[in-house]
C-alpha positions in Angstrom: 12.6 -40.5 -20.6 14.8 -41.3 -17.3 17.0 -44.5 -18.0 16.5 -47.0 -15.3 19.9 -47.0 -13.1 22.4 -49.9 -14.1 22.6 -52.6 -11.3 25.9 -51.3 -9.5 24.2 -47.7 -9.3 21.8 -49.4 -7.0 23.5 -49.7 -4.1 26.0 -47.9 -2.2 29.8 -48.4 -2.7 32.7 -47.7 -0.5 35.7 -46.4 -1.9 37.9 -48.6 0.4 41.6 -46.6 -0.7 40.0 -43.5 0.4 38.5 -44.8 3.6 41.8 -46.0 4.7 43.9 -42.8 3.7 41.2 -40.7 5.7 41.7 -43.1 8.8 45.1 -43.4 8.9 45.2 -40.0 9.0 42.4 -39.1 11.3 43.0 -41.8 13.8 46.8 -40.5 14.8 45.1 -36.6 14.9 42.6 -37.8 16.9 44.8 -39.6 19.6 47.3 -36.4 19.5 44.5 -34.0 20.2 43.0 -36.2 23.0 46.9 -36.9 24.7 47.0 -33.0 24.4 43.7 -32.3 25.7 44.5 -34.5 28.8 48.0 -33.2 29.0 50.0 -36.4 28.3 52.7 -37.5 25.7 52.1 -40.5 23.2 55.1 -41.5 25.1 53.4 -41.6 28.0 50.3 -44.1 26.8 50.6 -47.5 28.0 47.8 -48.9 25.7 45.8 -47.4 23.2 42.4 -49.6 22.2 41.2 -48.0 18.7 37.3 -48.3 17.8 38.6 -50.2 14.5 38.0 -53.1 12.7 40.6 -53.0 10.3 44.1 -54.3 11.2 45.7 -52.5 8.5 44.5 -49.2 9.9 45.4 -49.8 13.1 48.9 -50.6 12.5 49.3 -47.8 10.2 47.8 -45.6 12.8 50.4 -46.7 15.3 53.3 -46.4 13.0 52.4 -42.8 12.3 52.0 -42.4 15.9 55.3 -43.7 16.5 53.8 -46.3 19.0 55.0 -49.9 19.1 52.2 -52.3 18.0 52.2 -54.3 21.3 50.7 -51.0 22.6 
């Protein structure tokens, strides 16, 4: 006989640490790919507006890109 699921098994759960690690790698990778396709260097980008609500991820991505946070 199947047992009913436990309360915490009934809902989707987010692994925040794994998402953070993915995002801080994926965002800079996507920026580098877009810059290369556009034929510009990261240093030539004046402003970057990521579609990301997590400020820690934005800052970590900026650090990995070597971009000042004011950009």
